[in-house]
N, C-alpha and C positions, 0 to 999 in steps of 0.2 A: 753306704747306699749311694745311689747315683743322684746327687743333689745339685751339683754344680756342673755346668758344661765348660770345663776348663781345657785350655790348650796346654797340655802337660807333656807333650811328646818328648821334650828334651829331658825330662826327669823320669821318664819311664823307659826302661830298657825293654823293648817290645816283647821279647821272649828271652828265656835264659839261654845258657850255652848251647843247648841242643838245636836251636835254630830260630828263625823268624818266619812266622806264618801270616800272610795277609789274606783276609777272607773276602771274597766277592759275593755276588748274589747267589751263586751256586756253591760258595764256600770251597772253591778250588784253591790249591796251594800255589802261592806265588813265591817260588824259591829264590832266595837271595844269598849271595856269598857272605861269609862272615865279615869280610872287609867292608861290607856295606852297612854293618850294624853300628849305630852311633853309641858313643860311650855315655855313661851316666853323667848327668850334670852334677857338678860339685855342689854339695849342700853346705852352705857357709853360715847360715843363720837359722834361728828357730823358725822364722817364717818359711824358709826353704823346706825344713823338715815337715812342718804342718801342711804345706802345699803338696809335698810328696805323699803324705798320709792320705790326703784327699784323692791323690792319684791312685793309691791302692784301692780305695773304695770305688773309684771310677772303673778300675780294672775288674774288680769282683762283680761289678754291676753289668759287665758286658753281657750281651745276649748269649754268648757262648758259655757263660758261667752262671752266676746266680740271677742273671737277667732272664733265665728260663731254660736254656738248653740242657743244663745239667738235670733239671727236673723232668724235662720232656724225655730225655734218653732213659732215665730211670723208670719212667712210666711205659715207654714204648717198646723197649727191647723184649721180644718174645711174648707180648701181652695181648694175644689175640682173643682171649676170653672176654676181656673188657673193652677193647678198642678195635675198631676197624680203620686202618690207615689207608687213605686214598690220595695222599699228596703226591706231588711230582718230584720232590727232592729224592733222587736215587739213593743218597747216603742214608736218609732216614728210613726209606723203604727197606733197605738192606738191614738196618738195625731192627726194624719191626719183624722181618722174616728171619732174623739171626743168620744172615748171609753176608756179614761184613767182610771186607778185605782190609789189608794193611793201609790202603790208600783212602779209607773212608774219611771224607772231609769233615764230618761232624766230630769224629773221634779226634782228628787233628786239631780242629779249632778249639775244642774244649780243653784238650791238653795244653795248648798254647796259652789260653786265657788263664788257666789255673797257675801255670808257671810264671806268667806275666805278673799276676797278683803276688805270688810268692817272692819274686825278685824285687818288686817295688817295696814290699814289706821288709825284706832283708835290708834294703837300702835305708829305710827309716831306722831300723834297729841298730845299724852301724853308725848312725849319726845322732844318737840320743844325747850325746854330750853337748850338742848345740841347743838343746832345750833347757834354758836357764831361767825362765820366768818364775817357775815354782816347781817344787818336788812333785806336787799333785799333778801338774800338767805333764811333767816328764813321765810319771807313772801311767797316766792315761794314754799318752801317745804310744808308749811301749806295749801296754796291754792290748790296744786296738790292733797294732801291727801283728802281735802274736796271735790274736784271735783270727785275723784274716789268713795268716799263714797256716795255722793249724786247721782251719776249716777247709782250705783248699787241699791240703794233704789228705784229709779225711775223704773228700769227694773223689780225689784221684784213686784212692784205695778202693772205694766202692765200685768204680767203673773199670779200672785197669788191672786189678789184681784179684786173686782168689779170695773168697770170703774168709773171714777170720776163723770160722768153724769148718773150713774145707781143708782137711789135712793138717799140716804143721805150719803155723805162722812163723816159726823160727827158721824154717828153710824155704817156704814159699816166697817167691819174688814179689816185692811191692813196687815202688817207683823210686827214682833217684831222689835222694835226700840232699837238697841244696840249701845250706843254712847261711851262706854269705852271698852278698850281691855280686852278680856276674858283670864284669866289665870287659871292654875290648882293649887290646887285642886278646882273643881267646887263646888259652894255653891248654896243654894236655891235661892239666889238673882240673879243668872245667868240665871234662867229659866224665860224668859220673855213671857208675854202674847202678843197677837197681838194688836198693837196700831190701832187706827182708820185710815181709808184712809186719812182723812184730816190731822191728826197729822203727818203721814209720809210725805205727800206732803208738809206740812209746813216745815218739817226738810230738805227735798230735796231743797226747795227754799232757805232756810237759808244757806245751805251748798254751793249751786251754786252761790248765790249772793256774799257771802264772798269770794268764790274762784275766781270769776271774778275780784274782787277788789284787790286781792293779787297776782294773777299769772302774769307772764311776757307776753309780747306781742309776743315774739319769745322764743322758748325753744327747739331747736334742734328737736329731734323726739318725745319729750314728749308733754304733753298737755299744752295749752296756755289759756290765759283769753278768747280767742275767742271760744275755745271749751266749756268753761263754759257758755258763752253767748248763743251759739248755743243750748246747752242742755236746757238752760232756755227757749228758744223759743219753744222747744218741750213741756216742762212742762206747760207753760202758754197756749199753743194751746189746750192741752187736758183739761185744766181747763176752757176753753172758756174765758180767760182773753186776749182778742184780742189786747187791747192797749199795754199790756206788751209783748205779743208775737211779734207784729210788731216792737216794739222798740228794743227787743233783737236781732231779725234777722237783723234789720237795722244796729245795732252796728257791727255785724260780717261783713256784706257786705261793710260797709263804712270804717271800721278800720283794718280789718285783713290783708289786702294786698293779700288775696286770689283772684284768678280769675277763671272764667269758662274755662275749657279745651276747646280750639277752636274746636276740633273734638270730638264728643261724644265718639267714639270708643276708644280714647286714655285715657279714665278714667280706662281702664281695661288692662289686659295683662302686668301688671307693671313689672313682672320679665321676662316673655317671650320676650317682645318687647323692654323693657327699662332698663333691667338689675337691676331692683329693685328700680329705681328712682320713688318716689311717686308723683302723679299728684298734682299740686298746688291747685287744687280744693278741695282736701281732708282737712277737718278741724280737724277731729280726726280719727285715723285709727290704726289698729294693724299691726305692721311690721312683715312680714314673710320672712324667707330666707331658703335656702337649708341646713342650719345648725341648724335652730331653729324656732319654732313656728308652730302653727296649724291654718289652714284655713278651718273651718268646712263648710263654704259655698261651697268651692271647693269640699270637701269630698262628699257632698250629691247632689249638683247641677252639679258637674263636670263630665266629661267623657273624656276618651282618644280618641281624634279625629284624624283620619288619615290626615296628612298634617299640623297639628298644633303641632309642637314639643314642649314638655313641658306641654301639656294638660294632665289632669288626673281626676280621681274621680270615685265614685261608680255608677254613672248613675241612681241614685235613684229617682230624681225629674224631670220627664218629664213635658214639658209645653203643656197645652191643647190648641187646636186650638182656643177655645173660647177666650183665652187671647188676641189673635191678634185683636179681634174686638174692643179693646180699642184704637187702633192706626189708624190714617189716612193712606191711601194707600201709600202716598209718604213719610211717616215718616221714617227717617233713623233708628230710634230705633226699628221699626217694622222688619227691616232687620237684627237686631242684634241677630239672633237665627241661629242655625245650625241643619240640619237634619242628623241624624246618626243612622243607624240600624233601620230606619223607624220611629224614634221618634225625637221630637223636644227638643232642649236644649238651655238654654240661654248661650250666650257667655260671660256674665259678670263674671262667676266663673269657667272658664275652666283652668285658670292658677294655677298650683299646688302650686307655691310659691308666688302667687299674694298677695298684701296687702289686708287686710280686711277693707273696708271703713265703718266707723261707722256713720259719718256725712259728707255730701258733701255740698259745697256752693250752688249748684242748689236747694237744699231743703230750704235754707234760702230765696232765691228769691220767692219760691212758698209759703212758710209760710208768708212772708211779704205781698204777693199778697192776700192771703186768709184773713189774719187778717185785712188788709186795706179795702178789699171789704166788709167784714162783718160789719165794723163800719163806712163805707163811708168816709175814710180818705186816705191820700196819703203820709204816712210817708216814706221818702226816694225816693219814686217813686209811680206812679199810678199802680194799679193792672194790667191794660192793658199793661203797659210798661214792668213790670216784667214777665208777662206770655209770651209776644212776644219775650223777650230776650231768654227764654228757647226754645220756638218754633223755633226761627231762627236757633239755633244750630242744631236742629233736621231736618233742611231742609224744614220747613213748612212756609207757608205764614203768614204774620201778621194778627191777628184778628183786626177788626175795632171796635168791642165792646166785652166786656167780661162779662160772667155770672159766678155765683158760680160753676155751673156744669162744665163749661169749665176749671176753675181753678183746681177743684178736679180731673178731668180727666187728666189734665196735670201732676198732682202729681202722678197719677197712672202710666202713661206711662213713666215718667222720673225716678221714684224711684222704679219701680216694681222689685220684687224678690230681694230686699235688706233688708228685714226684717221690712216692714212697714204695711203689710196687716191687721194683727189683730188689731194693734194700731189704724190705721185710720178707720177701720170698726166700732170699738166700739165707737170712739168719734163722728163719723158721723151717728151712729145708722143705719148702713147698714147690712143687713142679709148676712150670709156666706152660706156655703154649695152650693147647686145647685138650679136652678129655680124650679125643681120638688121636691127637698127635702131641703128646706131652713132651716137655723139655725138662730134663732133670735140673734141679736147682743149682747144681754145680757143674753144668755143662760148659765146656770151654767157649761155646758160641755165645754165652751170656756175658762174656768178658770182652771189653773193647780191645782192639789191637793197639800195641804201641805204634804210633804213626810212622809210616814208612820213611818219611822225611827225617825223623829222629834216628831211626835205625841206620839210615844212609850216612849221617854225619857223625854219629856217636857209636863207634864200634864196640864200646863197653856194654851196650845194651843187649839184652836177650829178649827175643820176641815171645809173646804169649802163644800158648799151644793152639794149633789150628790155623795159624797165619804164616 
């Protein structure tokens, strides 16, 4: 997570072999020749490796990555039923209207940030022999680097490749798999073709499984083994491996020591109301403060609201009235919106310096419920018990029986506007768009283009359909 404001530019190779992307206020590409790319700083000591690991966290905390853009894109693309986008960023407007081109600047910056994180993580993994203080510390460093690398490959797959259940993952193209640190001068070996969807998923699982085995149970504000297990539950869910998804979610629920925040509203306003104290429900998150960090969810979902000191944002993402039909009338989550200037905004992202939640414990209960229901098991608890636990916090009466539709709807209402819409729509084969202009769940327009800059410099790449 973004904890320290470090000057680590010498130890971060700003983007991998495919190119360097510098993002301005409109996120336009600043193309630079390969000769201008600085080499990796040599890592000579354990302190160097530890500093570079912090650099990997700094990279994943970028506004273009887990600082929020990845979640914003997952929410925004084709999601006119729930969101009305009125912002002035043309690239986001094109994503919303599924009219992206290969030069979409948000697609380019997110790709760059993901591969930046991967490259820094690879540099850590190649220098583990420098970590000599203890075997425990070495395992922790390795596990954290693997977690960050695996997480970024998973996010790249969700945005830039066909869904796992769309055709054949053994032949569909994923993204380039780069498992060694890229250094200059760049050679032909650095230009990687796209691996298959299955090959990248296999690598994601391998990284996260090993990360969970190596990472500590507690780790201050950094990732723990429970973050790896939680990420695995997501991966297995999208692959329809429900046995493994239930087991991974159950490990987090049973072992992490995390608890549901008693009041739903207290998962938010972490800076405004709680001075930056992170809710115990957060399994993995990006720390933001008034000195450092970016919360892109706040940037686009947020708005300065009279009477809420510390609220801010561009007011770009209004919430459609149709979104409220997902909630029962007495659902406390239905009331967690605010009307301002005649438009509706979610209160989840009003806090300018609020933490960015990547995975919350509530999701693990809903994943366990869905996976158990689909295979008629009760790993950890029955689906009914898990769903009622989430409903109770929302002020709703217990269900007496549970259906798959009820579980999915609970997931929608609990996790809405947190970056899950595209991910869940594709795995559940649910159309996006509107009822009058639906967009098929597997439409090519719902997949981001491989950035044109990457296509221009790496002739091994093949562009996605429609671009």
